[in-house]
N, C-alpha and C positions, 0 to 999 in steps of 0.2 A: 251473304251478299249475294243478289241474284247477278247472274250473267249473261245477257240478252246479245244475240247475232244479228237483228234487225229489228227497226224502229217498231213495228208490229208485235213482236213479243214482249212488250212492255205494256206494262196496265196503263187505261187514262192517269194521266194526274197532272197538278202543276209540278213543274221541275226547276230545280236550280241546276245548272249543269255545267263543269268543267271540260274543257278538250284540250287533247295535246296526245303526243305518245308516250310521254311521260317514260321513257327508256331510263332504269336504274332507281325510279321514284327517289330524286335526291330531296335536299329540304326544300329547295324553292317547287317540284312539283307537291309536296304536301301541304306548304301553307295552300296551295291553291286548291287542293282536294280538301281539306281541310275547308276551307272557308264554304263550301257548299253548303255543308250541315247544318251551317250557322243563321238560312236563310225563313227557316219556319217550312220549306218547303220540300218535296221530295228531292235525296242529293244523286244526281246522275253522275259517272263519267263518262266521256264518250273518245274511245281511245281507238288506236288501228293495228291492223298486223296485215301485211309485214310490216316492217318499219317503211314509211315513205318516200326514204335517200334509195332503199334498196331496189323499190319499184321506179325509181326513177333513173336508175341507171349511174348513180353515186357511190354506193357501196357506203356500207358503215359497220364500226365493231361495238356491239352493243354489250352495255352494260350488263342486261338482264333477258332471261327466257321469255317467253310470254306468262310460262306457268307461274313464274318468280315475279313478273311483276303484275299477274293478276293477285297473287298475295298480298305482296307489300300494300295494293293498293286496298284489297280488304282490310287491311288492317289498322287502315287509316280511318274506314266505317261507313262509308258511304252505302248506300242502301242499293245501288245496283251499278253495273256496265252495261254501255253498250258497247260492244268490242265490233267495228266494222272491218273489214277487208278491203285494204289501199288496194287499188287497182289503177291501172292508167287511165281507165274511164273516169274514178272519180277525182283523179288529181286533174281533169280537163274541167270542173264544176266551177263557175266563177261562183266568189263567195254567196251572191243570191241564191244560185243555185242548189247549193248546198246547204244554206238554212231551209228553204221549201223541202229540200230531200229528207234532210235528219232533223233539223231542231222542231221546227214547226210541228213535223207529227208525234214527238214524244212530249209536246206540253211545253216545249221551253218558257219559263218566265224571266229568269235570272241566266246569265252568262258570267260565270267567275272567271278571270284574265290575270294573266301576267302583264305588267305593261307594257311588254313588247309584243303582244299579242298579235298574232297572223296566220289568214287559214285563206282556203280557196286559192284555184289556180295561178300561179306565181306569186303567191303570197298577197294578195292584194285587197285582202280583206282585215280590217282592223276595230277595235272600239266602238270608232265613230260610225262605222257602215252598221254595228249590230244596234246601236241607238237608234241610229236612222228607222232601221225595219221594226221597232216597238220593244226591243228585249232593254230590260235593266240591267246594267251592266256594272259587275265590282271590281274594278280594280285591285290585283292584289299586286302589292311592292315587291319586284325584284330582291331577290336575297344577296347581297354582296357577294360578288364574288364566285356565285353557285350556277354552274353548268353543264350540263353532258359532256361538251367538249373536253372543259376544264377538266374532268376527275379523269375521260380519257387520258389526256395529258400527263397527269401525275400515276397516273398508272404506267404508260409507260417510260416514266423518271424509277419506278418501284418503289414511289413513295404512296404506299398504301396505307399509311396514317394520316395523311394529307387528305388522300380518298375519302376515306371514312369519314371526317370532320365535312363533306362537302356531303357526302350521303347520308349522313344520320344514324350510321351501321358500316359494322365491319365492311372491307371488301370480299366479295366471295368467287369462288371458282366453283361452277359444277359442270360434272360430268359423272358416265357412267365407268366402272372399271373393267379393262380389257387386259388381256395376256403381255405383257412386257417381254424384258430380256431375264426378268426371274436376277437377276443379278445381285440388287439388293438383298433377298435369303442370304446369299454364300455370306454375304457382307458382316450377317448379325442383324440387318436392319430390311427386312421383308417391305414393300412397299406397294401401292395403290396404284396402277398406272391409268389415270383418268383421260378417255376420249372425250373430249370439247368440241362443241361444234364450232364450226371454224369461223362462222361469223359473229362468234363472241370476243370481246376483248381480255388478253393475258397480260398480268402486269409485266415488266422488263425480265430478263431473265436471273436468275438467283436463287439465293436459299433462304425461307421465310417462315417466321413460327407464326402457328393460329390453331384451327381447331376444324374438327369436322364430325359432321353428322349421318348418317344414313338415311335418305329420303325413301328408301324402300319400308322404312319402319317407326310410325311415327312416336311409337316408346324408346327406341335407343336415344342414349345419352351421349353429349359431347365429349370427342375425344381431343386431347393435346396433340397435332402433327406438324412434323417437321417436313416441308414440303418442298420440293426441287423443281422450278422451272427452267428448262433449257435443254441442252442438247448432251448432256453427258462429255463433255470436252476430254476429261481425263480418257475416255477410251474412246476417242476420239470420232463423238456420236455429230450427224448431222441434224437429226430429227427432230423436232420438238417434243418435248416429253415435258408431261406436268404427272409429278410421282408423289404421294405422300406416306410417310410413314405414320402408323399411329399409335400413340406411346402405348402401351400396356394393355393392347391389345393380339388376340389369338385369335383368327377364325377365316373364313373365307368371305373374302367380298367380290369373286367375281362376278359381274352381270348389276352388282347392286349399283345406287346413283347414289355418291356422296355429295354431299357439300362443303367445301372447305371455305371455312372464313382466313384472310391473311392478315395477321396482325401485325406483322413488323420484318423488314427485309435483313435478314444475317447478316446478308455477305451474296457476294459476287461468285458463281460458279468458275470453276479454274481445273486447271492441271494440277496434280501431286507429282510427289516427289517417287510417291511410290504407291502402293496399294495401301499400305500398312498407315500411312499419314493419312489418305483418304478416310480410313476406317476412323482413326484417332480425331480427324474432324467432325465427322460423321458426330462423333459420340459429343463434340463438344457441342455443336447444333440443336442435338435433341436435348442435351443438358438446361440450353438457352431454353430451347420450346416449354422446356418442363418448369420454366420461372418466368416466362412470360405472361403478359396480362393483355386481355382487347385494349384496341387504343383508345383515348380519350374523344368523345364526342361532342 
């Protein structure tokens, strides 16, 4: 898949275009992007970085990094992505100005859009406007109950299985392994402490069963992982930590990037009577993780 950062980088062609931020690339996004391939035209996804809400000052917890978003879009199979930098200047373009600056120069003939599609300054552009400007518009029905905001709500509740059904894939947390307290090793369960970007959504505190893969090594196999998200209340912690114990793994992960899938929330984090009780509970968490299966989609 070709990734261009300006309209001029794309070869002349008649195009079927999907427009959106596509954070998380959930089932609704997939339906729109898949429809671009059915037109017989060159299939193109126009997306933005950073997220418009970040530029407009509203703030947003992202479901996927830009790198992961592009990977997920590529897996759907469009010919190319036009990745536009979202700036305050871009946000002020009227719908007509956006069309003239972006859609017309790349040869857009058909626009694929969800039924609630809006674009341009103040979200004032819609499907009817595109049709009035001469574009064929192919509306894609909304997938009931599926939205990025709903997925964020489910994650805030720790419902990773529910979120997975809307994403069409397991929930993921991705970060670089950094030094931690090294307490897990003394307990017999050495963990990888993940540094996750501050603007990424992280599920509710608790203990999760899932799996991890080393992003630095394309040939690495996925390993089961028991994952703790929280502040380690047993030790009086206050800083959020994301720590993954990789089952049946021995090695140095410092500086590596891990993608961790969260399949099921096992329990809340809590204070134990003593360290031995904590160790025994971790052993039970690991046993549950070993027998866990990915969530049904």
